[in-house]
C-alpha positions in Angstrom: -94.9 -86.3 -74.8 -92.9 -89.0 -73.0 -94.8 -91.7 -74.9 -94.0 -90.0 -78.2 -90.3 -90.3 -77.3 -90.7 -94.0 -76.4 -92.5 -94.7 -79.7 -89.5 -93.0 -81.5 -86.9 -94.8 -79.5 -85.1 -96.2 -82.5 -84.7 -92.7 -84.0 -83.3 -91.5 -80.6 -81.0 -94.5 -80.5 -79.8 -93.8 -84.1 -79.0 -90.1 -83.3 -77.3 -90.8 -80.0 -75.5 -93.8 -81.4 -74.2 -91.8 -84.4 -73.0 -89.1 -82.0 -71.2 -91.7 -79.9 -69.7 -93.3 -83.0 -68.6 -89.9 -84.3 -67.0 -89.0 -81.0 -65.1 -92.2 -81.0 -64.0 -92.3 -84.7 -63.6 -88.7 -85.6 -62.8 -86.9 -82.3 -60.8 -89.8 -80.8 -62.8 -89.9 -77.6 -61.4 -92.7 -75.5 -63.5 -95.9 -75.3 -63.1 -95.6 -71.5 -65.0 -92.3 -71.6 -67.8 -94.0 -73.5 -67.8 -96.9 -71.0 -67.9 -94.2 -68.2 -70.9 -92.6 -69.9 -72.6 -96.0 -70.0 -71.8 -96.7 -66.3 -73.0 -93.3 -65.1 -76.2 -93.5 -67.2 -76.7 -97.0 -65.7 -76.4 -95.7 -62.2 -79.0 -93.0 -62.9 -81.4 -94.6 -65.4 -80.6 -98.3 -65.3 -79.6 -100.3 -68.4 -80.6 -97.7 -71.0 -77.4 -97.6 -73.0 -78.2 -100.8 -75.0 -81.6 -99.7 -76.2 -81.2 -95.9 -76.3 -77.6 -95.1 -77.1 -75.6 -98.0 -78.4 -74.6 -97.8 -82.1 -74.1 -101.6 -82.3 -77.4 -102.1 -80.6 -79.1 -100.0 -83.2 -77.7 -102.1 -86.0 -78.6 -105.3 -84.3 -82.2 -104.1 -83.7 -82.6 -103.4 -87.4 -81.9 -107.0 -88.1 -84.3 -108.5 -85.5 -88.1 -108.9 -85.6 -90.6 -107.0 -83.5 -91.9 -110.0 -81.6 -90.6 -109.7 -78.1 -90.2 -113.5 -77.7 -88.5 -114.1 -81.0 -85.2 -116.0 -81.3 -83.7 -112.9 -82.9 -84.3 -111.0 -79.6 -82.7 -113.7 -77.6 -79.7 -113.5 -80.0 -79.6 -109.8 -79.4 -79.5 -110.3 -75.7 -76.8 -112.9 -76.1 -74.5 -110.4 -78.0 -74.8 -108.0 -75.1 -73.0 -110.6 -72.9 -69.7 -109.4 -74.5 -70.3 -105.7 -73.6 -68.9 -104.3 -70.4 -71.4 -101.5 -70.4 -74.2 -104.0 -70.6 -72.7 -106.0 -67.7 -72.3 -103.0 -65.4 -75.5 -101.2 -66.3 -77.4 -104.5 -66.1 -76.1 -105.0 -62.5 -77.1 -101.4 -61.7 -80.7 -102.0 -62.8 -81.6 -102.9 -59.3 -80.0 -99.8 -57.8 -80.6 -97.2 -60.4 -82.4 -94.0 -59.4 -85.1 -94.3 -62.2 -87.3 -97.3 -62.2 -90.5 -98.5 -63.8 -93.2 -98.1 -61.2 -96.8 -99.3 -61.2 -99.7 -97.4 -59.6 -101.8 -100.3 -58.2 -104.7 -98.0 -57.6 -105.2 -97.3 -61.4 -103.9 -100.6 -62.8 -106.6 -102.8 -64.3 -104.4 -106.0 -64.2 -105.0 -106.4 -68.0 -101.5 -107.9 -68.6 -100.7 -105.8 -71.6 -97.5 -104.7 -70.0 -96.3 -108.3 -69.5 -97.2 -109.3 -73.1 -95.0 -106.4 -74.3 -92.1 -107.1 -72.0 -89.5 -109.4 -73.4 -88.4 -110.5 -69.9 -91.9 -111.4 -68.7 -92.7 -113.1 -72.0 -89.6 -115.3 -71.7 -89.7 -116.0 -67.9 -93.0 -116.6 -66.1 -91.3 -115.8 -62.7 -91.5 -112.1 -63.8 -94.4 -109.8 -64.1 -94.9 -106.0 -63.9 -98.5 -106.2 -62.6 -98.7 -109.4 -60.6 -97.9 -108.8 -56.9 -96.0 -112.0 -56.1 -93.8 -112.0 -59.1 -90.4 -110.3 -59.6 -90.4 -107.0 -61.3 -88.7 -107.5 -64.7 -87.5 -103.9 -64.8 -85.0 -104.7 -62.1 -83.7 -107.8 -63.9 -80.2 -107.7 -65.4 -81.5 -108.0 -69.0 -84.1 -105.2 -68.9 -82.7 -102.5 -71.1 -85.5 -100.1 -70.5 -87.1 -100.1 -73.9 -90.2 -98.8 -72.0 -92.7 -100.5 -74.3 -94.6 -101.6 -71.2 -95.0 -98.0 -70.1 -96.1 -96.9 -73.6 -98.6 -99.7 -74.0 -100.3 -99.4 -70.6 -103.9 -98.4 -71.4 -104.5 -97.0 -67.9 -101.2 -95.1 -67.7 -100.4 -97.0 -64.5 -96.8 -97.5 -65.4 -94.3 -94.6 -65.0 -90.6 -94.4 -65.5 -89.5 -92.1 -62.6 -87.5 -91.7 -59.5 
């Protein structure tokens, strides 16, 4: 079931983003409340706001390609530099309760996770499955799209506490 949610991430983002936009525009919820929601979600789940909740992120994703190493994705990440929620939740990636964890006993070292991870595809110092590399899910830019978890053929990757 979790993989089904991951595969429908854009729909989840559209719904949550629309709710956040409606809360801000129609119910005059303070922008500081929305920032607080982003910070709290960052402390618990890591940098999930950008890929799972942000209305602007949803619009930007509609305009970019699906290739994780595309220039459009790099532009998407560049635009997040102006967002205080992205700054704070990106910092909290290292300390968040939920993390992407690999079960080395079932991992086949196939590399599919790295080929689907935009951080590992852009920076060779990061790898989800290679032991001596930095885990990209703790990197500032990882916004927990969880494609790596979904694409793992041996179900060795889990997003959990």
